[in-house]
NUDREN-748758 format. One record per residue: residue number from 0; x, y, z of N, C-alpha, C, O, CB in turn. Coordinates in pm, whole numbers. Each point is the difference from the previous one (the first is absolute). Glycine has a CB too. Example, Ala and Ser with C-alpha at 12.3 -4.5 7.8 and 13.67 -1.06 7.14 Angstrom:
SITE  resi     n_x     n_y     n_z    ca_x    ca_y    ca_z     c_x     c_y     c_z     o_x     o_y     o_z    cb_x    cb_y    cb_z
SITE     0    1319    -569     780     -89     119       0      90     120       0     104      -2      66    -293    -115      59
SITE     1     154     222    -197      82     119       6     -77     109      73      51     111      17      67    -174    -232
REM end
This chain:
SITE  resi     n_x     n_y     n_z    ca_x    ca_y    ca_z     c_x     c_y     c_z     o_x     o_y     o_z    cb_x    cb_y    cb_z
SITE     0    -928     939    2270     104     100     -23     106       0     112     101      70     -10    -269      68    -114
SITE     1     144    -216     229     102     -15     104     116     -85     -50     110       4      56    -286      19     121
SITE     2     151    -101    -282     103     -83     -62      78      85    -100     -59      74     -78     -82    -283     107
SITE     3     275     198     -26      81      81     -91     -26     -36    -145      -8      89     -85     181     -70     261
SITE     4    -187    -148    -206     -16     -40    -140    -134      47     -55      -7      40    -116     152    -239     158
SITE     5    -251     196      38    -131      47     -49       3     151     -22     -52      49    -100     -63    -237     223
SITE     6     176     262     -29      11     145     -17      83      35    -123     -36      90     -76      16     -62     324
SITE     7     130    -100    -267      86      24    -116     -75     -28    -129      10      77     -96     191    -136     232
SITE     8    -276     -49    -139     -71     -39    -122    -113      95     -34     -33      18    -117      93    -252     165
SITE     9    -120     295      52    -105      98     -29      59     125     -65     -69      70     -73     -65    -157     265
SITE    10     261     116    -166      61     120     -57      61     -27    -138       4      91     -83      42     -11     315
SITE    11       2    -203    -257      69     -28    -127     -71    -101     -88      37     -17    -117     172      69     233
SITE    12    -311    -119     -64     -68    -107     -74      47    -135      50     118     -21      27    -139     169    -227
SITE    13     -74    -240     213      33    -130      57      87     -85     -93      60     -98      44    -274     108      82
SITE    14     222      27    -255      83     -75     -94     125      78     -40      65     -36     -98    -270     -77      15
SITE    15     240     218     156     113      85     -39     133     -66      32       7     -95      78    -149     296     -39
SITE    16     248    -148    -101     133     -51      26      44      20     143      70     -83      57     -16     128    -292
SITE    17     -95      67     294      38      28     139     -57    -103      95      70     -48      89     -59     290    -144
SITE    18    -137    -276      36     -62     -94      91      44    -144     -29       6     -82      91    -202     237     -71
SITE    19     226    -185    -147      53    -132     -31     136     -20      66      31    -109      49    -156     109    -268
SITE    20     206     105     221     130      -9      65     -17     -26     150      80     -72      60      18     227    -233
SITE    21    -201     -97     232     -30     -24     142     -36    -147      22      41     -60      99    -121     298     -73
SITE    22       3    -295    -118     -37    -142       9     125     -88     -10      12     -97      75    -237     147    -178
SITE    23     317     -16      13     124     -77     -12      78       0     131      52    -103      42     -43     160    -286
SITE    24      -1      59     308      79      10     124     -66     -76     115      69     -54      86      17     277    -161
SITE    25    -220    -227      77     -75     -87      91      36      22     147      27     -94      74     -39     -73    -257
SITE    26      11     295     224      26      33     140    -118      82      52      -6     120     -25     260    -123     -11
SITE    27    -348     -60     109    -121      70      47      32     124      82      86      -3      88    -203    -216     -88
SITE    28      47     330     -30      18     126      72    -137      64      20     -99     -42     -61     332      74     -35
SITE    29    -237      70     181    -124      71      25      -9      38     146      95     -17      77    -207    -106    -263
SITE    30      -5     175     224     -23      34     141      18    -127      83     -54    -104     -35    -108     293     -26
SITE    31     238    -182     172      30    -120      78    -123     -86      30    -109      51      25     298      73      75
SITE    32    -167    -251    -105     -97    -106      26    -106      -9    -109      12     -86     -87      27     119     330
SITE    33    -141      53    -242    -109     -20     -96      46      30    -143     -35     -73     -93    -129     132     274
SITE    34     241      49    -200      45      35    -135      93    -105     -58     -14     -39    -116     -10     279     175
SITE    35     119    -285      21      93    -102     -48     -71    -133     -21      36     -77     -89     151     193     208
SITE    36    -290    -145     -37     -76    -124     -19     -76       4    -133      -3    -100     -72     -20      76     323
SITE    37     -39     139    -283     -68      14    -129     100     -14    -114     -26     -68     -99    -147     219     204
SITE    38     289     -86     -89     105      -4    -100      45    -144     -26      14     -42    -115      59     272     184
SITE    39     -51    -304      38      47    -139     -12    -105     -86     -70      34     -82     -86     103     110     296
SITE    40    -264      -9    -173    -108     -77     -62      -8      30    -150     -16     -91     -81    -111      91     298
SITE    41     138     127    -252      -6      41    -140     116     -60     -80     -20     -56    -107     -94     269     176
SITE    42     235    -200     -15     119     -48     -69       2    -152     -14      66     -55     -88      57     253     175
SITE    43    -198    -267       0      -2    -145      -2    -113     -56     -87     -20    -122      -3     120     125     231
SITE    44    -174      81    -297    -108     -49     -87      59     -83    -114     117      17     -35    -260     185      93
SITE    45      63    -288    -114      47     -95    -100      60      70    -122      99     -46     -56    -272    -115     135
SITE    46     112     271    -119      51      72    -116     140      52      20      84     -11     -90    -314      72      36
SITE    47     256      -4     171     133      56      26     104    -108      26     117      18     -31    -226     185     123
SITE    48      67    -315     -36      94    -113      10      40     -47    -140     115     -35     -25    -217     -34     247
SITE    49       4      67    -312      29     -36    -138      94      99     -67      89     -39     -76    -310     -70      64
SITE    50     202     238      39      87     104     -56     144     -20      46      94      13     -79    -288     147      74
SITE    51     212    -191     132     137     -21      50      63    -125     -62     121      -3     -26    -184     116     242
SITE    52     -18    -216    -240      53    -118     -70      33      34    -145      98     -50     -56    -232    -101     207
SITE    53      51     236    -212      29      44    -136     136      70      -6      78     -23     -93    -325      47      48
SITE    54     276      59     142     130      69       5     114    -102       2      99      17     -70    -204     176     193
SITE    55      90    -299     -43     103    -104       5      18     -64    -137     113     -23     -44    -168     -21     286
SITE    56     -56      16    -310       7     -64    -131      59      95    -105      75     -45     -87    -273     -97     149
SITE    57     164     271     -56      60      97     -92     151       2      18      75      -2     -98    -285     142     104
SITE    58     255    -137     118     143       3      26      68    -127     -50     110       5     -55    -151     141     255
SITE    59     -23    -261    -182      57    -126     -47      20       2    -152     105     -38     -50    -216     -82     241
SITE    60       8     166    -264      10      -2    -145      89     111     -53      61     -15    -106    -289     -84      97
SITE    61     238     210      80      98     102     -38     142     -57       9      81      19     -91    -236     163     172
SITE    62     182    -252      28     134     -59      15      26    -109    -105     111     -13     -49    -120      64     295
SITE    63     -96    -128    -280      17    -100    -105      32      67    -133      88     -46     -73    -247    -107     194
SITE    64      88     260    -153      26      71    -125     141      59      -1      68      -4    -103    -313      55      83
SITE    65     288       4     132     135      56      10     104    -109     -27      97      23     -72    -177     150     238
SITE    66      60    -290    -108      92    -111     -21       2     -43    -146     106     -29     -56    -145     -47     290
SITE    67     -78      73    -298      -7     -38    -141      73     101     -88      71     -37     -94    -290     -77     136
SITE    68     203     242     -11      69     104     -77     151     -10      16      74      13     -97    -273     137     124
SITE    69     243    -174      96     143     -15      24      57    -119     -76     107      10     -60    -137      94     285
SITE    70     -41    -216    -222      48    -120     -68       8      20    -151      83     -61     -67    -181     -77     249
SITE    71      11     225    -235       2      28    -144      96     113     -37      14      34    -118    -251    -112     107
SITE    72     303     136     111      96     106     -24     -61     136     -25      64      87     -60      80    -259     -30
SITE    73    -269     193     137     -67     129     -17      13      85     127      -1     -53     111    -161     -52    -273
SITE    74     173     236     144      -8      91     114    -141      -4      59     -97     -24     -71     276     172     -30
SITE    75    -189    -124     232    -130       5      67     -41     146      16      57      73      81     -12    -292      41
SITE    76    -144     258    -200     -56     136       8    -149     -13      25     -74     -46     -88     253     143     -68
SITE    77    -225     -57     273    -136     -27      46     -89     122     -19      38     112      34      52    -277     132
SITE    78    -209     141    -221    -102     105     -15    -129     -47      66     -55    -104     -37     159     185    -179
SITE    79    -153      -5     314    -131     -25      61     -88     120     -31      34     112      38      65    -257     148
SITE    80    -211     124    -255     -80     111     -50    -107      48      96     -62     104     -24     105    -191    -201
SITE    81     -68      14     334     -98      41     101      47     -52     135     -59     -92      57    -134      91    -227
SITE    82     300      60     220      78     -60     107     -53      26     141      49     -61      96     143      84    -245
SITE    83    -292      66     164     -35      38     137     119      67      63      50     100     -53    -214    -290      73
SITE    84     212     139      93     124      49      60     122     -77     -50     113      37      29    -242      32     173
SITE    85     105    -178    -277     111     -76     -54      64     -98      95     109     -51     -26     -72     240    -117
SITE    86    -104    -217     255      63     -82     104      32    -141     -49     107     -53      30    -229     186     140
SITE    87      29    -196    -245      25    -138     -40     117     -11     -96      75     -98       6    -318      49      26
SITE    88     262     147    -120     116      -2     -90     128      21      80      97     -73     -18    -239     160    -171
SITE    89     143      13     276     121      30      76      35    -112      96     118     -28      22    -169     270     -42
SITE    90     -50    -307      79      28    -116      87      58    -115     -80      91     -69      46    -277     139     106
SITE    91     134     -91    -273      48    -111     -83     145      18     -43      76     -96      -3    -309      63     -77
SITE    92     272     157      48     135      22     -53     103      25     110     120       0     -28    -224      92    -177
SITE    93      59     -71     329      94      35     107     118     -96       8     114      46       7    -305      52     118
SITE    94     169    -232    -125     115     -90       9      73     -20    -134     100     -71      -5    -218     -44     192
SITE    95      67     177    -294      58     -21    -133      45     132     -63       2      13    -122    -149    -214      93
SITE    96     183     299     112      28     133     -51     110       2    -106      -9      76     -96     -62      12     316
SITE    97     173    -170    -202     111       0     -95     -43     -47    -139      64      32    -100      92     -75     290
SITE    98    -267     -32    -196     -48     -52    -129     -88      99     -74     -32     -22    -117      44    -206     213
SITE    99     -53     337     -31     -97      94     -57      73     119     -63      81      66      66    -254    -136     104
SITE   100     143      97    -297      61     115     -67     -81     127      25      57     107      21      35    -260    -196
SITE   101    -227     141     172     -84     119      16    -142     -41      34     -46    -108     -37     189     236    -126
SITE   102    -211     -39     236    -141     -21      36     -75     130     -26      42     107      44      19    -280     132
SITE   103    -172     165    -247     -91     113     -17    -136     -40      55     -64     -92     -51     190     176    -154
SITE   104    -169     -14     309    -132     -20      59     -87     117     -42      44     115       0      51    -245     198
SITE   105    -220     100    -234     -93     104     -45    -132     -17      73     -38    -111      37     150     122    -263
SITE   106    -183     100     247    -135      -4      56     -69     131     -33      65     103     -17       8    -259     204
SITE   107    -206     151    -195     -77     121     -33      -7      98     116     -22     119     -21    -112    -254    -139
SITE   108     152      86     284     -24      78     122     126      72      47     106     -61      15    -283    -101      50
SITE   109     165     294     -43     114      75      50      39     -44     141     117       6      37    -187     188    -180
SITE   110     -28    -239     222      30     -51     134      85    -126     -10      97     -15      74    -312     113      14
SITE   111     178    -189    -177      78    -123     -18     141      30     -50      97     -62      43    -309     -62     -90
SITE   112     223     220     -45     132      38     -51      86      55     114     116     -38      15    -214      87    -243
SITE   113      42      39     308      74      58     112      46    -107      99     117      -4      38    -249     214     -65
SITE   114      39    -296      68      34    -101      99      88    -109     -60      83     -59      71    -297     106      48
SITE   115     197     -76    -249      87     -96     -66     143      51     -11      95     -77      18    -291      -6    -145
SITE   116     213     212      99     134      58      -4      66      -7     137     120     -24      10    -193     177    -195
SITE   117      -7    -133     291      54     -10     136      44    -144      30     101     -22      66    -250     211       7
SITE   118      72    -286    -123      35    -141      23     127     -36     -76      83     -75      51    -326      19     -19
SITE   119     259     108    -153     124     -21     -76     119      55      77     103     -65      11    -231      75    -227
SITE   120     113     112     270     108      62      76      32     -80     126     117     -16      36    -185     239    -125
SITE   121     -35    -273     156      21     -77     122      76    -129     -28      72     -51      87    -282     148       7
SITE   122     193    -152    -216      71    -123     -38     138      29     -61      74     -93     -31    -296     -17      -7
SITE   123     255     237      21     128      36     -60      11     -36    -147     109     -33     -48     -10       3     270
SITE   124    -211      36    -294      -2     -42    -140     -11     117     -98     -37     -20    -116     -67    -192     192
SITE   125     136     333     -31     -18     117     -87      82      -9    -128     -40      55    -102      -5      80     305
SITE   126     160    -203    -199      86      -9    -118     -60     -89    -109      35      13    -117     162      24     266
SITE   127    -287    -127    -109     -56     -94     -96    -148      18     -26     -50     -39    -106     222    -118     179
SITE   128    -243     216      21    -146       4      -8     -52     143      -9      56      92      60     -67    -305      69
SITE   129     -97     230    -205     -69     128      -7    -150     -25       6     -47    -108     -35     235     211    -100
SITE   130    -263      -2     179    -146     -10      10     -59     122     -68      32     113      35     -21    -245     182
SITE   131     -98     109    -317     -58     111     -75    -152     -13      -4     -54    -110      12     263     128    -151
SITE   132    -275      94     122    -146       2      -9     -41     -21    -145      46      71     -89     -63      84     288
SITE   133     -71    -254    -223     -39     -33    -137    -125     -86       1     -38     -56     103     277      71    -180
SITE   134    -302     -24     -40    -127     -73     -19      29    -139     -55      58     -14    -108    -182     231      68
SITE   135      83    -320     114      24    -139     -43     -82     -40    -120      30    -101     -64      23      47     297
SITE   136    -158     131    -268     -86     -35    -112      30      81    -126     -71     -10    -100    -104     -51     265
SITE   137     280     142    -160      44      76    -118     104     -83     -74     117      -4      39    -163     228      76
SITE   138       2    -291    -222      89     -94     -70     129      66     -45     108     -55      19    -308     -72     -94
SITE   139     190     244      16     119      66     -53      96      37     112     122     -14     -15    -257     103    -176
SITE   140      81     -43     303      85      38     113      74    -122      55     119       7      28    -276     180      27
SITE   141      85    -298     -38      64    -122      50     104     -49     -99     111     -37      39    -321     -25      87
SITE   142     175      61    -255      90     -52    -103     129      79     -11     102     -55     -42    -301     -25     -80
SITE   143     196     206     158     116      87     -20     102      -7     113     104      66      -8    -251      84    -122
SITE   144     121    -227     235      91      -4     115     137     -55     -42      10    -106     -61    -207      75     216
SITE   145     300     107    -121     137     -43     -22      82      27     126     -30      93      75      10     -48    -325
SITE   146     122    -125     272      88      16     115     142      17     -54      61     -97     -45    -213     -42     198
SITE   147     203     260    -149     129      34     -61       1     -44    -147     100     -51     -51      16      27     275
SITE   148    -229      47    -290     -13     -32    -141     -34    -144     -32     -18     -35    -116     176     214      80
SITE   149    -167    -263     138     -26    -143     -21    -144     -36      39     -58      64      88     301    -113     -46
SITE   150    -299     -53    -107    -136     -44      29      -3     -85     127      99     -66      32    -155      73    -278
SITE   151     -56      -7     318     -14     -91     115      11    -146     -47     -34     -33    -113    -113     202     232
SITE   152     195    -254     -29       3    -144     -29     -95     -78      90     -20    -120     -20     257     145     -53
SITE   153    -295      42     172     -94     -66      92    -110      98      38      23      98      70     161    -247      20
SITE   154    -305     121    -138    -115      83      31     -82     -59     114      -5    -121      18      -1     198    -255
SITE   155     -58      11     313     -83     -43     114    -129      80      -2       1     122     -17     204    -182     155
SITE   156    -319     -10    -119    -127      68      23     -78     -83     101     -45    -111     -30      41     214    -206
SITE   157     -10     -49     356     -58     -76     111    -117      76      62      13     117      36     210    -223       9
SITE   158    -337      38     -33    -113      56      73     -70     114     -69     -71      77      65     185    -147     136
SITE   159     -96      85    -332     -59     113     -71    -125     -37     -77    -104      63      17     330      33     -35
SITE   160    -218    -198     -67    -105     -23     -98    -133     -42      63    -105      24     -59     283     -86    -101
SITE   161    -175      -1     277    -126     -39      63     -80     120      52    -116     -14      39     224    -201      24
SITE   162     -47     333     -63     -71     121      40     -78      63    -116     -75      95      21     251     -57     153
SITE   163    -158     -91    -295     -60      61    -119     -71    -107     -84      55    -107     -24     123     286      23
SITE   164    -299    -149     -41     -81     -98     -71      21      -4    -150     -39     -97     -64    -123     127     240
SITE   165     223      73    -234      10      15    -145     121     -78     -53     114      38      25    -225     188     -10
SITE   166      86    -334     -87     109     -79     -55      82      77    -103     118     -28     -20    -253    -174      61
SITE   167      73     300    -107      73      82     -96     110      79      69     112      11     -52    -317       4     -89
SITE   168     174      42     257     102      71      78     113     -93      39     118      34     -12    -294     123      98
SITE   169     140    -275     -37     100     -97      46      90     -41    -117     122      -8      15    -279     -75     165
SITE   170      97      56    -295      78     -42    -116      96     110     -45     115     -28     -32    -303    -122     -38
SITE   171     141     274      68      89     111     -38     120      10      93     113      23     -44    -310     100     -50
SITE   172     172    -141     223     108       4      99     100    -113     -25     121      22       2    -279      82     165
SITE   173     106    -225    -189      88    -115     -26      76      16    -132     116     -39      -9    -274    -107     139
SITE   174      93     204    -231      69      25    -127     113     101      19     107     -14     -59    -320     -37     -67
SITE   175     188     152     209     107      95      31     118     -69      67     115      30     -29    -286     150      50
SITE   176     140    -273      69     107     -76      66      75     -86    -100     123      -8       5    -256       7     207
SITE   177      59     -65    -303      65     -82    -102      87      86     -93     108     -43     -41    -300    -119      51
SITE   178     146     283     -42      80      91     -82     128      41      73     104      19     -62    -315      64     -47
SITE   179     201     -70     241     114      47      79     103    -110      24     120      24     -14    -271     141     122
SITE   180     105    -284     -72      91    -106      44      81     -56    -117     -54     -30    -106    -105     -26     292
SITE   181     287      44    -163      92     -53    -100     -35    -145     -34     -35     -77      89     215     231      -4
SITE   182    -173    -193    -214     -22    -141     -33      92     -91      82     118      28      16    -187      39    -248
SITE   183      11    -176     283      73     -86      91     -19      39     145      49     -69      91     115      32    -269
SITE   184    -235     148     201     -28      45     136    -125     -65      57     -60     -86     -64     171     302      11
SITE   185    -150    -174     173    -107     -67      73    -103      98      55      26     120      13     135    -300      46
SITE   186    -278     126     -27    -109      75      62     -53     -80     119     -33    -118     -14     -28     228    -206
SITE   187      53     -46     336     -69     -56     116    -133      73      13      -3     123       9     222    -183     110
SITE   188    -330     -16    -118    -131      64       8     -92     -78      95      20    -119      24       7     206    -260
SITE   189    -126     -18     290     -90     -60      98    -141     -13     -58     -35      67     -97     172      28     284
SITE   190    -215    -182    -126    -141     -17     -35     -83     -23     124      53     -29     108      12     -65    -330
SITE   191    -195     109     207     -92     -24     111    -125     -69     -55     -96      68     -36     184     135     166
SITE   192     -87    -335    -137    -116     -71     -55    -119      -8      94    -111     -33     -43     270     -96     -89
SITE   193    -137     159     260    -107     -17      99      36      79     125     117      24      26    -176    -254    -116
SITE   194     -43     271     167      24      66     129    -121     -25      89    -113      22     -43     261     158     -65
SITE   195    -126    -225     232    -114     -35      86     -73     119      61    -104     -18      62     224    -189     -14
SITE   196     -66     329     -65     -60     117      65     -42     106    -102      -1     119      32     140    -164     170
SITE   197    -173       5    -322     -28      97    -106    -114      95      36      13     121     -18      68    -288    -146
SITE   198    -192     113     213    -116      85      27      25      91     120     -35     118      -3    -114    -294     -92
SITE   199     210     122     200      34      83     117      88     117     -43     -25     114      38       8    -315     113
SITE   200     120     171    -230      93     105     -44     -72     104     -85      19     120      20     169    -286     -14
SITE   201    -270     121     -99     -69      92     -92     -99      90      74     -18     116     -36      45    -284    -147
SITE   202     -92     114     285    -104      77      69      52      83     117     -62      99      39     -97    -277    -105
SITE   203     273     139     122      46      66     123     125      86     -19      22      93      78    -119    -282      45
SITE   204     179     160    -224     130      66     -11       6      88    -125     -63     -30    -101     170    -161     223
SITE   205     -29     298    -113      17      93    -112     135     -24     -67      94     -49      63    -242     220      51
SITE   206     155    -134    -241     124     -17     -77      78     130      -1     -43     102      53     -65    -278    -195
SITE   207     227     171      78      83     119     -14     -52      93    -108      53     110     -17     143    -242      94
SITE   208    -299      92    -151     -51      80    -111    -114      89      46    -117     -31     -18     185    -149    -143
SITE   209     -31     293     221     -95     101      46    -110     -59      89    -116      42      -7     163      87    -202
SITE   210     -11    -225     291     -94     -55      97    -106     -90     -57     -98     -31      69     139     231      59
SITE   211     -26    -244    -253     -96     -94     -58       5    -133      74      99     -33      66     -76     145    -291
SITE   212    -132    -187     214      -3    -133      61     112     -86     -58      34      11    -118    -284       7     155
SITE   213     305    -102      47     110     -87     -42     -59    -129     -56     -19     -98      72     176     197     104
SITE   214    -184     -98    -306     -58    -115     -69     111     -67     -81      51      59     -96    -283      50      85
SITE   215     270    -228      48     109     -69     -67     -50     -83    -118    -114     -46      -3     238      39     220
SITE   216     -36      -9    -315     -31     -76    -121      71    -135       9     122      -8     -11    -149     222    -127
SITE   217     -52    -319     156      59    -134      -3      24     -40    -145     -85      22     -86     -30     -85     302
SITE   218     230       4    -242      29     -61    -130      45    -143      24      85     -25      86     -22     249    -189
SITE   219    -121    -318      28      53    -135       8     146       3     -43      43      92     -70    -273    -194      24
SITE   220     306       3      89     142      -1     -37      15     -10    -151      93      58     -57     -36    -165     275
SITE   221    -147      33    -284       6     -12    -146     -18     137     -67      69      32     -97    -158    -267     113
SITE   222      -3     316      37     -23     132     -58     123      89      18      42      69     -93    -289     -92     140
SITE   223     304      22      73     118      82      26     117     -45     -87      71      83     -57    -149     -45     293
SITE   224      97    -168    -247     111     -53     -80     -19      31    -149      98      23     -71     -67    -205     241
SITE   225    -156     184    -216     -26      34    -140      40     145     -30      57      28    -105    -246    -194     101
SITE   226     159     256      95      39     140     -18     152      13      -6      53      74     -83    -262       0     203
SITE   227     278    -145     -33     146       2       2      56     -57    -130      95      55     -56     -96     -77     307
SITE   228     -58     -87    -299      45     -61    -125     -26      91    -119      84      12     -89    -126    -238     187
SITE   229     -75     291     -99     -33      90    -110      97     118      -7      29      52    -107    -269    -118     128
SITE   230     290     107      97      96     110       4     137     -43     -52      80      85     -41    -203      10     235
SITE   231     151    -226    -193     126     -46     -57      92     -75      94     120     -10     -27    -140     198    -120
SITE   232     -33    -240     257      81     -75      96     -41    -148       0    -113     -33     -35     139     240     178
SITE   233      66    -293    -105     -26    -143      14      14     -40     146     106      16      59     -23     -60    -294
SITE   234    -191      -8     293       0     -35     142      90    -120      27       7     -94     -80    -240     183     101
SITE   235     304     -82      93      93    -107      38     -49     -77     122      -3    -123       0     190     259     -94
SITE   236    -225     -62     200     -36     -67     125     -93      91      81     -22     115     -36     241    -242      38
SITE   237    -272      73     107    -100      71      81       6     -44     145      36    -114      31    -184     135    -232
SITE   238     112      70     291     -21     -29     142    -143      40      37     -58      89     -63     307     -53     115
SITE   239    -305    -101      50    -133      37      51      -4     -29     149      61     -97      46    -172      50    -270
SITE   240      40     129     299      -9     -20     145     -93    -117      32     -72     -49     -86     117     294     124
SITE   241     -42    -286      88     -76    -118      44    -151      21     -10     -75     -98      -3     263      42     156
SITE   242    -233     182    -157    -143      30      -5     -50      20    -143    -120      13     -22     141      91     248
SITE   243      69    -101    -322     -38      15    -140     -41     141     -38     -75      18     -96       6    -251     103
SITE   244     117     333      67     -42     138     -26      91      70    -100     -47      57     -98     -48     -48     329
SITE   245     225     -13    -205      96      78     -80     100     -91     -71      56     -92      60     -81     283     100
SITE   246      45    -165    -287     103     -70     -77     113      94     -33     -18     122     -10    -154    -277     -86
SITE   247     290      98      79     116      75     -50      64     -85    -108      28    -118      22      11     236     202
SITE   248     -15     -61    -340      50     -76    -114     125      65     -56      24     120      15    -257    -195     -67
SITE   249     313      -8     -15     121      44     -69     -14     -33    -148     -33    -113     -36     175      79     245
SITE   250    -117     134    -293      -6     -19    -146     127      56     -63      69      83      59    -323     -69     -56
SITE   251     282     -61    -125     121      43     -72     -38      73    -129     -97     -36     -66     226    -158     164
SITE   252     -51     294    -131     -17      73    -126      87     -69    -105     122      10       9    -171     212     111
SITE   253     -10    -291    -218      81     -73     -97      95      92     -79      75     -46     -86    -261    -122      67
REM end
């Protein structure tokens, strides 16, 4: 508990948006010397290095999708249904602000909504971006998202589905995204076919769900891609880290 990240994770859950944002920033903090040393060791674990690489890959494919939309003459309207603090989306669009018509970030957590709104304000994106509290697994709620009356053209779901074992829930969420995204639009989604610390995480760390054990659901890439295809998207390309832990894929809504 001398480490800031461990103390933070005990209060919000080790898989929460708040603590994931801390991992992205990757700046060890805590009680001098021992606390910061624990923090640095924790942040340097293989899983969190993979998470930071996943962020890079998400940003790469977001920019690729934005370029594809521009080339096809479509407006760029981004919807992220489980954004955490939204850092990876806002980092990706920062150099492309003129190309973005609208951004809607959503998350179930009021803490994430609050801190995400602060991050939007810090980036000066209030005119284009909004952050609302909502359920990523409510198909009708996801499907109904509109931005000034227009449908999203680029959907994002990162780091969510591996936290839940029920494929029915995942499919409903993806179907809601397919219902929302305009034909010709795109989806960026993540997968986790493997993780080297599954048992350690499950036995030692708690999740954001009322302190339950953090038990992750591995899906082979074929299984994840089948769910995306069943929802109505066609996969285009994929990225994966050097350790084979996290994938990031781009799909198109025909």
